[in-house]
N, C-alpha and C positions, 0 to 999 in steps of 0.2 A: 196726811199720809198715815197708814196703819203703823202701829207701834212696833210690830215685829218685822224684822228684815229677813229675807229668804235665806235658806241654807242650801248648799249643794257641794259637789265635789268634782273636780277634774283632776285626773292623774296625768301629770306631765305639763310642763310649760308649753303653751301653744299660742300662736297668733294665726287666726283664720283670716283669709283675704276678704277685704270689704267688697261689696257689690252695690250697684246703683239702686236708687229708689224704685220700689215696686218690682224689683227683680229677685232672683232666687238666692237662697243660701244664707245661713247664719254667719255673722262676722263679729269678732270680739277684739278688744285691745288686749295685748299681752300684759300680764302682771308678773311681778317678781316672784320667783319660786319660794315656797315655804316648806317648812319641815313637815313630816308626817303628823307631828303633834298638832299642827294647825288645821288638820283635815276637817275638823268640826267648826272652823271659823265661819262667820257669816260673809255673804257677798256684800260688796258695795252695790247699791241699787242701780248704778249706772253701768253695770257690767252684765253681759249676757252669759258669761261663764267665769268661774274662778279657776286659777291655775295653781297647782301644788306640785312640789317635787316629791316623788315617792321615796319612802325609806328604802334604801337598797335591800334591806332584809325582807321587804315585802314582795320582792321580785325574784322569781326563780325560773329556771329553764332546764331543759333536758341536757344541756351542755353548751359549751362555747368553743369557737374556733381557737381562741387563744386568750391570754390574760388581758389583752387590750380590747376585747369585744365581749365583755361580760353583760348579762341581761339588764343590769341596772342602768346601763348606758342608753337604753331605749327609753328611759324615763327621766333623764337628767335635764331635759329642757334645752339640750345642746344639739342643734341640727347637724353637726358635723361628727359627732360620736355615734356609735352604733353597737347593737348586739348582732353577733353573727354566730349561728349555731354550728354544731358539728356537721360534717357532710353526710347527712342522713335524711331521708324523706319524712320520717316520723318524728322529727324534732319539734319541740314546743317551747313556748314562753308564757308565763302566767303572772298575774299580779293580784295581791291581796289588798282589797280596797279598805279593809279595816272594819266595815260594817255593811249591812245589806242595803243596797241602793237600787233605785230604778235607773237603768241605763238608757239614754236616748240615742247615743251614737258612739262609734269607735272609729278612730282615724289611724290608719297604718301608713307610714311614710317609708317606702321600700328603698333600699340601696339596689344596685344593679343585680345582685343575687336575690331575686324575689321568689315568691311562691306562685307556682302555676295553679296548684290546687291546695286549698287550705280551708279550715273551718274556724270560725269564732264561736266560743262556747262560754256559758255562764254556769256558776255553781254556787249554792248556798253553803256547802260544807267542804269544798275543795276535793271532793271525791266523786260525787255524782254530777255529771256534766250534761247540759242541754245546749244543742247547737242553735244559734240564731242567725248565722250568716254562713253560706257555703259558696265558695268560689271554685269554679271548675276550669276557668280559662283566664287566669290572671295575667296581666301585662305589666305589673309593677307600678311605679309612680306612687302618687298619693291616692289612697282609697278611703272613702268615707262610707261606712256601713251604718245606715240609720236603722233603728230597731222598730219604729212604728210600722204596722199596728200590732206587733208582737208583745207579749208579756216577757220582759227581760229584766228580772230582778235577781240580785245575788251579791255575794261578797267577793267572789273570785271571777276573773276574766282570763281566758286563755286563747292564744292563737295556736292551733294544732296543725302542723304541716301534714300534707298528704302527698304532694309531689313537688319537687323543686323544678324551677325553670332552667337552672344551670347545674353544672357538676358540683358547685360549691354548696354552702349551706343556705339557710334563710337569713337574710340580713336586713334589719330594721333600724333606721335612724331614730324613729320615734313610734311609740305605741300610746295613743291618747284615748282616754276613756272619759266620757262626759255623762253625768247623771247626778242624782240627788236623793236624799232620804224622803220618802213619802210622809206627808203630814199624818201623825197618829191621831187616834181618838182624843178629844180634848174636852175638858169641862170648863175651860176658860176660852175667851174669844181669841180665835186664831184663824189664819188662812188655811182653811180645810182643803183647798184645791192644790196646794203645793206638791209638785211631783206626783200628782194623781193622774189616772188615765183620762185622756181627753179624746174627743171624737168630732168629726165634721162630716157633712154630706159630701163635699168635694174640697180638695185643696190643690194648690198650684203645682207643687212637686215635692220630692222627698225632703228637701231642705226647708220647707215651710209647712210641715205637717202640724196637726193640732197639738202634738206632744210638746211643741216649743212654747205654747201659750201658758203652760203650767210649770215651766222649769225654773221660775224665780228670777228672771233677769229682764231688764229693760234699760235703755239709755236715758239719762237724765233729761236730755234735750228732746226726746221723743222724735228724733230725726235720724240719728246715726243708725246704720244697719246693725242688727243684732238678731238673736234668735227670735222667731215670731211665726205665728200661723198666718198664712195668706190664702184666701179662697181663690177659686177661679173667678172669671169675670161675669158674675151673674148676681142678681139682687137677692134671691131667696136662699142665701147660704147661712148655715148655722155652725156653731161650735158649742160643745157641751163638755161637762166634766163630771166624773163619778166620784162622789165624796166617800164612798165605801159603805155608808150606813145612813140611816135617817138622821138629819141634822136640823138644828134650828139656825136659820140664816137671817142676819140682820142687815148686811150690806155687801156690796159687790164693787170691786175696783176693776176698771178696764183701762189698760194702758195701750192706747191706739198708736199705730204708726200713721203716717200722713193719710193713708187710704182708710179713713174711719167710716163708720156708719153714720149717715145723717139721721136716719130713723131706725130704731130697732126695738125689740122686746126682750126683756129678761123673763125666763120661764123656769118653773121647777116641776119636778116629776118624782113620783115614788117608784115607778116601774120602768122608766125610760121609754114609755109609750104614750101615756096621757100627760099632756103638759098644761100647766096653769100659768097664765101671764100675771106677773106680779109688778111689772114696771114697764113704762114706755114714756119717752120724752114728750113733753107737751107740744102743742102745735107751734107755740112761740119759740120753743127751744129748737124744734126741727127747722123752722124758718131761718133762725139765726145760723144754724149749722149749714143749711143749704146755701146760704149767702156767702159762706167763706170759701170762695173759689180762687185758687192761686195756681201758678205753674207748678209742676212736680218739683222743680228745683227750689222753689220758695216755700212750699207747703211743709208744715210740721204736723205732728200728731196731737193728741189731746188725752188728758187723764180724766175719765169720768168716775167720780165716786158717787155711787147710788146708795143712799140710805133708805131702806124700805120704811114705809109708814108704820108698819108693825112687823115683827118677826114672822117668817114663814117656815114651814117644815118641808123637807124633801131630801132625797138622796142625790138627785141629778139636777144640775143647773145648766141652763142653755141661754146663749145669746143668739137670737134669730134676727138676722139682718132684713130690713125692709126697704132701705134706700141707700145707695152708695154715694159717696162724695164725688163731686165733679171737679175736674182740673182744667185749667186753660191748656189748649193743645194745638196751636197757640191761641191767644186771645184774638178775636172774641169767641172762637170755637172751643168746645169743651169735649172732654172724654171721661169715661168712668172705667175704673179698674175693679179689682175685687175688694174684699175687706181684709185688713191687715192688723193683727192684734199682737203686740209684744207680750202682754201678760193678762191673764184672767184670774182674778183673785176672788174667793168666796169666803166671807168672814162670818164666823158664828161658832157654835159649839156642836159636839157630836162627831160624826165622821168615823173613819177607820182606815188604817194603813193597809188593810187587806184588800182594798179595791184593786182589781186586776183586769187587764185586757182579756177578752174571751179567746179561747183556742181558735186558730185559723182552720178552715176546712182541710180535711185530709183527702187522700185519693178515694175514688169511688170503688165500690165493690160491684160484682156482677160481670157478665160477659157482654161483648159487643153484639148488637143485633141491628139489622138494617131498619131504619125508621123512615127513610126517604130515599127514593131511587127513581131516576128517569134515564132511559136509554134512547129516547127520542125516535122511537120506531113508528110513531103515529104519523098521520098525513100532515099534521100541523102541530104547533106548540100546544102542549097540554096546559090549558089555562086554569085547570083546577089545581095545578101545582105551581104555576108561574104567573107573576104579574108583569106586564109589559110597562116599562118606565118611559115616560115622555117628557122631553124638555118643555118647561112652561106649565106642566100639569103636576106630575109627581115630583119633579125636581126643577131647579133652576140651573143656569150655566155654572160650571165649576172649573177650577184649575186652569183657566185660560184655554180650554180645549176648543177645537174648531168645529166640531160636529154638533148637530141637534139629534137627540134620540127621538125616534118616531115609531109609531105602531104600523108597520107595513111589512108585507111578505117580501118586499124587495130587500129588506134589512134583517128580518127574522124569519127563518124558515127551517123546515126539517127536510133532509134528503139522504137516502141510503142509510138510515139509522144514525144520522148525526144532526146536531143542531148547528146551523150556520148563522153567524152574526156577520153581516156584510156591510162594508162602508161604500157609500155612493157619492159621486161628485156631480153637481149641477150648479153652476154659478148663479147665486141669488134665488135659487128655486125653493128653498125650504123656509117657511115661516113658522116660528115656534116661540111661544112666550114673549111675544112682542119684538122678537129679533129676527133678522134675516141671516140664513146660513148657506154656505156653499157645499156643505157636506151633511149627510145623514148617516146614521148608524143605529145599532141595536143594543139595548140593555134590558135585561130581565132580572127579576129577583123573586124570592119566596116570601117576601113580607106580606103578612096577613094570611098567607097560605100555609107556611111552615116556619115558625120561629122556635128556636130551641136553645137550651143551655147545656153545654158540654157535649163532646162527641168527636168522632173521627170523620173528617169531611174530605172527600177526594173527588177528582175529576180527571178524565183522560182527554187530552186536548192536543190540537195541532195549531200552531200560531203563524201569523203572517210575519215575514221578515222585511224590514225597510224602515229607515229613520223616521221616528215619530209615530209609528203604529203602536198603539198602547192597549193591548188586550189585558184583561184582569179577571181573576177568580178570587173572590174575597167575601168576608163577612162584615156586617155592620150592626152595631147595637140597635135593637128594635126601638129604643127610646130616643133615637137621634132627632125625631121630629117634635119631641117635647121641648118647648122653648125654655123650660127651666133646666134642661140637661144639655141638649145639642151636641155637636161635634167639637172637640174630641172626647168630651166626658162620656159619650155613648160607647166609646171603644170601637176600634176598627182592626180587623185581622186580615192582612193581605197574604193569601195563600200563594198566589202567583201573580207577578206583574212582569210584563216584558215591554220594552220600549223600542222594539224593532231590531235589536241586535240578535244575530243568529246564535251566538254561543253562550248566552247567559240569561237568567231570570233572577228576580229578587223576591224576598219575603219581608214582612214588616209588621210591627205592632204600633198602633197609635192610641194615645190616651193623654190625660193631663200630665204635662211635664215631659212628654216624649211623642210629639206629633210633628207632621209635615217633615221638613228636612232633619228634624231632631228625633225621628222615629227610632225604634229599636229594630234593626233589620240586618239582613245578610244577603250577599249575592252568591249564587251557585253557578258554576261553569259545568256544562255537560261533559261527562267523561268520554274518552275514546272518540273524539270528533263529533259527538252528537250535536244536533241542531234544534232550534226552536220550532222549525217547520216540519219536524217529525213528531210522531205520537209519543207523548210522555204522560205519566200520571203524577199529578201534583196533589199534595195532601197536607193536612194539619191534624194533629191529635190535640184536642183542647180539653184539659182536665181542670179541676179546681186548683191545681198546684203548678201547672206548666202549660206552655205551648210548644209543641214539637212539630216542625215543618220538615217535609221530605219531598224528594223528587225521585220517582221510580224506586221508592222504598229506601233510599239513602238519606239519612238525616242531614239537613242543611242548616237548620237553626233550632236551638233549644233555649227558651227563655223561661226561667222559673219565676213563680210569683215572689219567692223569697228575694231573689236578686233584683227583680224589677222594683219592688217596693223599697228595698234597702238602698238602692242607688239612684232611682229615676223618679218614681211617682206612684200614684195610686193604681192598684190593680182594678180595672173596671170591666173584668171579663167574668163576672159571676151572675150575669143576667142574660136574657134572650138575645141572640143575634139571628140574622137571616142571611141566606146565600145570595150572592150577586155574580152575574156574568155580564161583561160588557166589552165593547171594542171602541176605544176612544181614539182621537186623532190629534196629535200635537198636545201642547199644554206644558205645564210647569216641569213635570218630571222628565219628559223627553228633552225639552229645551235645556234643562240643566246639564245634560250630557252632550247633546249634539251642537249646542250653541247656535242653533238656527233661529233667525228672526223673520226671514222672508222666504216665500210669500206668506207663510203662516208661522206663528210662534211654535217652534219645535218640529215643523213639518216642511221639509225642503221640496223644491219643485219635482225632483225625481220621485218622491213619494206621492205627490199630487198626481203625477202622470200615471202611477200604478193604480191609484184609486179610480181615476177617470177611465182607465182601460178595463175596469170591472173585475180585477183579480185579487182584491184584498178582502180576506175573510178569516175569522177564527172558527175552527171546527171543534165541536165538543161531542165526544162519543157517548159519554155517560157522566152522571153526577150521582154521588152516593153519600148519605149521612148514616153513620152507625152510632148508636148510643148504648151505654151499659144498662142492662135490665136485670 
């Protein structure tokens, strides 16, 4: 084991909840509080974080409700004591960490008087503040704001209130700050990666971001849950670290959780673009690792100490996974998950503490101009703009839906300046993709015709009403068919979904850590007795910093990149998506609401009768995409 133990700091005594193997979220055992003078003490290597009691003098606030709710009580490690501010929207509380640290997360445990709107800010001097988390619709409880992939370094952390949720003040049981001092340049052998920026192509969710692989902690048994990076479930995933400057590297330590790499490469780079492989396990080592198959409950991790045959130079170091470990699920069957790494250490000389995460994209300049438009006034679908999607050809069956998508004017047509997507019923009449279907319907998209990044996307639509009818207007990442990406890493933007209810529709975002039933979504109810089978305009404004959904111009959901990445997972909406229009029948989403199982999943007999009668269709007046130029 390397001679130097890691250093870090956590302000406030904390115990994070444990989670199961291969699931989300850092967890640590509590430690006894220490004085502020112990803030520079080293961790035990079997802890994912250390806990310290803040010096009361290091905590200040704009004011307190009374002498029993002073600001230091939010940092005393006692979950029953609290700070409560004066009764003012602009109240604040801040802590002096004692030195400049890289912060990986902040946890706020609110009392009943919580903040509806507030900002978390960092400062190097206590005067100039930079926001790193903004809440506009707080609901209290315990809030964990992860900082990745932002650069959040500083000596002071502040919660600045903007709007209270109650007539009282802001009231916090605890204010926990996790982080550590970045490894500085060194002329002696040291772990140059400690608390340095780390990156990966994809990660499981916000609680398993790559930042946790350089925070200095791992459990001694390599089994207990602790802070770690965990990839999504794909083989070609990587994690890298920026050492800050060209370095001489002689060894690497990888502290794996049970989901370790059977085969991998260690690579170095000078520019974060061109990579040189400097190590890979031998065939015999790979075979031995491959043979170690256990159930998830019995499996443990491993510690790889890789001593390079000769020192190498580079600023960036990367672990590129080539093969994932297999688990009995149960025996003799096996399953593979992602890669999971407690700690990534790079040993050598050089480096620099100035390594920093790059600035995130800001808002675009320019004015919106129409880049795609179709008002369906032609005699038939304009195939220079739209691709017809067929079950068994462009796609397979999904979501337990009952229809096959076909290329037929019975299902996809234009009439009186509208696109009609029609559902048809004929028992056993439709053969598609090796299956037999009782229903056919229409689905079109702009994939390969018009794929785009960012814009204002809208459509005017009239929807069918009836349990299990599932029309949708949505965007899907253009890389969804890339097997190294796939869904949900491709990203999905649901501008409008309706499952047959007359009075509401829904919107949603899907990505790593927030997909399927765990999506980030909202429901909207039509005002003034409006109905889905009337004409309405559904839209999303997609920018580098947010998704804003609207119905008839009224905002129904706003999700910022900042809040998504701080609380849920990776923002995967910075590459091309394409437009989709479809009419599905039954399946998981409708069934989750109407609880229908027969005669079709999510589709009752009354709705089957409507389809058989020929009256079920979604009408689209026009579709428009506007982009800033």
